[in-house]
Each structure stands twice: as C-alpha cells, then as structure tokens.
C-alpha positions as CSV (number, residue, x, y, z in Angstrom):
1,M,52.5,108.9,100.7
2,I,55.3,106.8,99.3
3,V,54.5,103.5,97.4
4,T,57.3,101.0,97.1
5,V,57.7,98.3,94.6
6,T,59.8,95.3,95.3
7,P,59.7,92.7,92.5
8,N,61.9,90.2,94.3
9,P,61.3,90.5,98.0
10,S,62.9,88.2,100.6
11,L,62.9,87.0,104.2
12,D,66.2,88.1,105.6
13,R,68.1,86.4,108.4
14,T,71.1,88.4,109.7
15,Y,73.7,86.8,112.0
16,E,76.2,88.9,113.9
17,V,79.5,87.0,114.3
18,P,82.9,87.9,115.7
19,S,84.6,86.9,112.5
20,L,83.9,84.6,109.6
21,D,86.3,81.6,109.3
22,R,85.7,79.3,106.3
23,G,85.3,75.6,107.3
24,E,84.9,76.4,111.0
25,V,81.9,76.4,113.3
26,V,81.0,80.0,113.8
27,R,78.7,80.9,116.7
28,A,76.5,84.0,116.2
29,T,76.3,86.6,118.9
30,G,73.1,88.0,117.6
31,E,70.3,87.1,115.1
32,R,67.5,89.0,113.4
33,V,64.7,88.0,111.0
34,D,63.4,90.9,108.9
35,P,61.3,91.4,105.8
36,G,63.8,92.1,103.0
37,G,64.2,93.6,99.6
38,K,65.3,97.1,98.8
39,G,61.8,98.5,98.3
40,V,60.6,96.8,101.5
41,N,63.5,98.5,103.4
42,V,62.4,101.9,102.0
43,S,58.9,101.3,103.2
44,R,60.3,100.3,106.7
45,A,62.3,103.5,106.9
46,V,59.4,105.6,105.8
47,A,57.1,104.0,108.4
48,A,59.8,104.5,111.1
49,A,59.6,108.2,110.3
50,G,55.9,108.1,111.0
51,R,54.8,108.6,107.3
52,R,52.4,106.5,105.3
53,T,53.7,104.0,102.9
54,V,52.3,101.1,100.9
55,A,54.5,98.1,100.0
56,V,53.6,96.4,96.7
57,L,55.3,93.1,96.3
58,P,54.8,89.5,95.0
59,L,54.6,87.0,97.9
60,G,54.4,83.2,97.9
61,G,54.6,80.3,100.3
62,A,55.4,80.3,104.0
63,P,58.3,82.8,103.7
64,G,56.0,85.2,101.8
65,A,53.3,84.9,104.5
66,L,55.9,85.7,107.2
67,V,57.2,88.8,105.2
68,A,53.6,90.1,105.1
69,D,53.1,89.5,108.9
70,L,56.4,91.2,109.7
71,L,55.5,94.3,107.6
72,D,52.1,94.5,109.1
73,A,53.6,94.4,112.6
74,Q,55.6,97.4,111.7
75,G,52.5,99.4,110.6
76,I,53.2,99.1,106.9
77,E,50.3,98.7,104.5
78,V,51.0,95.6,102.4
79,A,49.6,95.2,98.9
80,P,50.5,91.5,98.2
81,V,50.4,90.0,94.7
82,P,50.0,86.2,95.2
83,V,52.5,84.1,93.2
84,A,52.9,80.4,92.9
85,G,56.6,80.3,93.8
86,A,57.9,80.7,97.4
87,T,59.4,84.1,98.4
88,R,63.2,83.8,98.7
89,S,65.2,83.6,101.9
90,N,68.5,85.5,102.2
91,I,71.3,85.3,104.8
92,A,73.7,88.0,105.9
93,L,76.7,87.5,108.1
94,A,77.8,90.7,109.8
95,E,81.3,90.6,111.3
96,A,82.4,92.7,114.3
97,D,84.7,94.8,112.1
98,G,81.8,95.9,109.8
99,V,82.5,93.4,107.0
100,L,79.3,92.0,105.6
101,T,78.8,88.7,103.7
102,K,75.5,88.2,102.0
103,I,74.0,85.1,100.4
104,N,71.0,86.0,98.2
105,A,68.7,83.4,96.8
106,P,67.4,83.8,93.2
107,G,63.7,84.0,94.1
108,P,60.7,82.6,92.2
109,E,60.0,82.9,88.5
110,L,56.9,85.1,87.8
111,T,54.5,84.1,85.1
112,A,53.1,86.6,82.6
113,A,49.9,86.8,84.5
114,E,51.7,87.5,87.8
115,Q,53.8,90.2,86.1
116,E,50.7,92.0,84.9
117,A,49.0,91.6,88.2
118,L,52.0,93.3,89.8
119,L,51.8,96.2,87.4
120,E,48.1,96.5,88.0
121,A,48.6,96.5,91.8
122,V,51.1,99.4,91.5
123,R,48.7,101.4,89.3
124,R,45.8,100.8,91.7
125,R,47.7,101.6,94.9
126,S,49.7,104.6,93.6
127,R,46.7,106.9,93.1
128,G,47.5,110.1,95.1
129,A,51.1,109.0,95.9
130,D,53.9,111.5,96.2
131,W,56.5,109.0,95.0
132,I,56.8,105.5,93.7
133,A,60.1,103.9,94.7
134,C,61.0,100.9,92.5
135,C,63.9,99.0,94.0
136,G,66.0,95.9,93.7
137,S,66.8,93.1,91.2
138,L,64.2,91.7,88.9
139,P,63.0,88.1,89.5
140,R,63.2,85.5,86.9
141,G,60.6,85.9,84.2
142,L,60.7,89.7,84.2
143,A,62.5,91.3,81.2
144,P,65.0,94.1,81.8
145,S,62.4,96.5,80.2
146,W,59.9,95.9,83.0
147,Y,61.1,98.8,85.1
148,A,61.0,101.0,82.0
149,D,57.4,100.1,81.5
150,L,56.6,100.9,85.1
151,V,58.4,104.3,84.8
152,A,56.3,105.2,81.7
153,R,53.1,104.1,83.4
154,A,53.9,106.2,86.5
155,H,54.6,109.3,84.5
156,T,51.4,108.8,82.5
157,A,49.5,108.8,85.9
158,G,51.4,111.9,87.0
159,V,53.4,110.3,89.7
160,R,57.1,110.8,90.3
161,I,59.3,107.7,90.3
162,A,62.6,106.8,92.0
163,L,64.6,103.8,90.8
164,D,67.2,101.8,92.6
165,T,68.4,98.9,90.4
166,S,71.4,98.0,88.3
167,G,72.7,96.4,85.1
168,P,70.5,96.0,82.0
169,A,67.3,96.9,84.0
170,L,68.8,100.3,84.9
171,L,70.0,101.1,81.4
172,A,66.7,100.2,79.9
173,A,64.8,102.3,82.4
174,L,67.0,105.4,81.9
175,R,65.4,105.8,78.4
176,A,62.0,106.3,80.2
177,G,63.3,109.2,82.2
178,P,63.0,108.2,85.9
179,D,62.8,111.2,88.2
180,V,65.8,110.0,90.3
181,V,68.1,106.9,90.2
182,K,70.1,105.8,93.1
183,P,73.2,103.8,92.1
184,N,76.1,103.0,94.4
185,A,79.7,103.5,93.2
186,E,80.0,100.0,91.7
187,E,76.6,100.3,89.9
188,L,77.6,103.8,88.6
189,A,80.8,102.5,87.2
190,Q,79.0,99.5,85.6
191,A,76.4,101.6,84.0
192,T,78.8,104.0,82.4
193,G,81.7,101.6,81.7
194,R,84.2,103.9,83.4
195,P,86.4,103.4,86.5
196,L,85.8,105.6,89.5
197,A,88.9,106.7,91.4
198,T,87.9,110.1,92.7
199,V,84.8,112.0,93.7
200,G,85.1,113.9,90.4
201,D,85.0,110.6,88.5
202,A,81.7,109.9,90.2
203,V,80.3,113.3,89.3
204,R,81.1,112.8,85.7
205,A,79.6,109.3,85.7
206,A,76.4,110.7,87.3
207,Q,76.2,113.4,84.7
208,E,76.5,110.7,82.0
209,L,73.4,108.9,83.5
210,R,71.5,112.2,83.3
211,G,72.5,112.4,79.7
212,L,71.0,108.9,79.2
213,G,67.7,110.0,80.6
214,A,67.7,110.2,84.4
215,R,66.4,113.5,85.7
216,A,68.5,113.3,88.9
217,V,71.2,110.9,90.2
218,L,71.6,110.2,93.9
219,A,74.9,108.3,94.1
220,S,76.0,106.5,97.3
221,L,79.8,106.5,97.6
222,G,80.1,104.4,100.7
223,A,82.3,105.9,103.5
224,D,83.0,108.9,101.2
225,G,79.4,110.2,101.3
226,Q,76.8,110.8,98.7
227,L,76.4,112.9,95.5
228,L,73.2,114.5,94.1
229,V,73.4,115.6,90.5
230,D,70.4,117.2,88.8
231,G,69.4,120.0,86.5
232,A,70.0,122.6,89.2
233,G,73.5,121.6,90.1
234,V,75.7,119.2,92.1
235,W,75.8,118.6,95.8
236,F,78.1,116.5,97.9
237,G,77.2,115.3,101.4
238,A,79.0,113.3,104.1
239,A,78.5,112.4,107.8
240,R,80.7,111.5,110.6
241,V,80.2,107.8,111.6
242,D,82.2,106.6,114.6
243,S,81.4,102.9,114.2
244,V,79.7,100.6,111.7
245,R,77.6,97.8,113.0
246,S,75.8,96.7,109.8
247,N,75.4,98.3,106.4
248,V,72.5,96.1,105.3
249,G,69.8,98.5,104.0
250,A,71.8,101.6,104.5
251,G,71.3,102.7,100.8
252,D,67.6,102.0,101.1
253,S,67.4,104.1,104.2
254,S,69.2,106.9,102.3
255,L,66.7,106.8,99.5
256,A,63.8,106.9,102.0
257,G,65.4,109.9,103.7
258,F,65.8,111.6,100.3
259,L,62.2,111.1,99.4
260,L,60.9,112.0,102.8
261,A,62.6,115.4,102.4
262,G,61.0,116.1,99.1
263,G,63.4,114.3,96.8
264,T,65.2,117.4,95.4
265,G,68.1,119.7,96.3
266,G,70.6,119.9,99.1
267,R,68.0,119.5,102.0
268,A,66.9,116.2,100.6
269,L,70.6,115.1,100.2
270,A,71.3,116.0,103.8
271,S,68.3,113.9,104.9
272,A,69.6,111.0,102.7
273,V,73.1,111.2,104.3
274,A,71.6,111.4,107.8
275,H,69.4,108.3,107.3
276,G,72.2,106.3,105.7
277,A,74.7,107.2,108.5
278,A,72.1,106.2,111.1
279,A,71.4,102.9,109.5
280,V,75.0,101.7,109.6
281,R,75.0,102.2,113.4
282,L,72.1,99.8,113.8
283,P,72.1,95.9,113.8
284,G,71.0,93.9,110.8
285,S,68.7,95.7,108.5
286,V,67.0,97.8,111.3
287,M,65.8,101.1,109.8
288,P,66.4,104.3,111.7
289,G,63.7,106.4,113.3
290,P,63.9,110.1,114.0
291,H,65.6,109.5,117.3
292,D,68.5,107.7,115.6
293,L,69.3,110.6,113.3
294,D,72.2,113.0,113.9
295,P,71.7,115.9,111.5
296,A,74.5,117.9,113.2
297,A,77.0,115.3,111.9
298,V,76.0,115.9,108.3
299,A,77.7,118.4,106.0
300,V,76.4,119.2,102.5
301,T,78.2,121.5,100.1
302,T,78.2,122.6,96.4
303,E,82.0,122.9,96.5
304,I,82.7,119.4,95.3
305,P,86.1,117.8,96.3
306,V,86.6,116.5,92.7
307,D,90.2,115.4,93.4
308,R,89.5,113.5,96.6
309,P,90.4,109.8,96.1
310,L,87.6,107.4,96.9
311,A,88.2,105.2,99.9
312,E,86.9,102.2,97.8
313,P,87.7,103.0,94.1
314,V,86.0,101.0,91.4
315,P,88.5,99.8,88.8
C-alpha cells in the first residue's frame, strides 16, 4: 500500500489547443478536469495499476470538495484534512506540438493547527504502508523543514519515504535521509548548483545528492530518459515515444511506477520509464493503466552514456 502526501493539492483544468497565440482568442479542441498535485497524481497512477493507495491532503472550499469527489470516483481512498482556505485551481494549456504552458495558483495558507493535523493524518494512515510518497511544493505557512520533519517521523515509524520536491524544501529534507528523491534535470541542477550538459553531468549531480543524504536518486531527464543512482550502482533507462500528447503528470507517473515495482534497482527503473513514457501519450493528466504500458519499448543499462549531450541542457 502506498500513501501519498500532497501538501498543496489543486483542481486542474487542462485545455488542448492547436497553438497558443498571445492576445488572440484560442479555441480549445479538448478539455479535462482532474484532481491535481504531484502526490495526487501518484495515487491516481497507483490506483490505475489496481493497487491500494491512500491520498492524504488538505482540502478546502468548493474546489477541495470536487477534488475529493473526483478521487473517490477513481477508487482512491481520501484522507482529507479540512482547512479554512480554498484549494487552488490550476490551468494547463497543451499545444498540438507537445508544448505545455501551466498556470499554477499559490494555494491557501495553512495555520499551525492545520499543519499539525496534516502530519497526524499521515502518521495515522501510514500504518502498514510500503511507501509514503511526499510530493510537490509546500503551501504558504509551511516551513522548508516540514518535509524533513515528515521524513524523520516516517523513519521512526519504520516506513520508507520517497520525496519529489525542489528548492529549499529538498535541501532541508536531504539531511533527514529520504529513501529516494525524484528531481528532474532542472531541479537536480538547482540543488547542486551545477549546469547539466550531458548524462554524465546528471550522474555526478545525483551522486552529490546522495552525498547530502539521499539514499537513492531517481532523476528524470525528459526526452533523454531517467537515471537511478543508489548504493548499489547507476542505471540509465529510456523508452521510444513516437508522439507526445501531454507531459502533465509524467514524472508523477514515473515515481508511481518505480514504487509499484519495489522502489529499488533496474527493474524498478524500467517500470518508472514505462509509466512515464505511457503518460506522455495520454491527454491532460490522465494516468496510464497496465494496458497503456509498452515494456518492450524500454531499455535499461548499467553502461551509462556519460558523454551523451542532453536534449535540453540546464545552464
């Protein structure tokens, strides 16, 4: 069972448009409304695989009620923490060529009592869990050390924890020793203060995060693939993707695939790559099910192409 924690969930509206022209009326060719937030997406992907998941998240106002209803309709156990502020609403514009423009609202500010209630809900619902996945930005009111506190509490309870966040919250949490962190290339460069031009640069940056406390690093490198760096070695995985429809939630789907396959080693990386590749072929933030996966298109190796230039280098 996988518990997800989304401190700043959202109601996500995704519009598919031919192209985005500033100052013009743009007519959408498709529209979706989904429960949003990185942890929420991980729960949706886990549920799509037929596995049990519990989504712990603060919810408020009409948008929060709709998020809970949408998750319940997908068979996801919801552990809501009532908050006074309204859950944020986000907008994503997906162009036909795969370019995605996102507008993310800041979300409500959580009081001290609401913060503690969120931690208590995680403690209560994570008994017997295989993993806790803590994902996304922190809402206003939560200190950067909040994730670090959650990691420490999870380890005290004997539960493994995966973390997908960035900036000061990631750096603070590393000192608590999360079992796996899942940065993308930009977040990896930001955390280490080094540019990433090649796959080898990404490997060295991931090893640096391990030196700061992460037990394993699952790094998404966009179209180039994914890296797994842990105490046993380094793996590189990639998949053939013929067309990209939307990359909303692709990283979250990858993390779900990684945890569903045990969260360690090359087999888990292959599952992460397969889930991420399947997600980009689907509209909006739809999470892939088993029928959407193409394991035959995935290749995982320990022979790392360290000199390969990244398709999207990070200066």
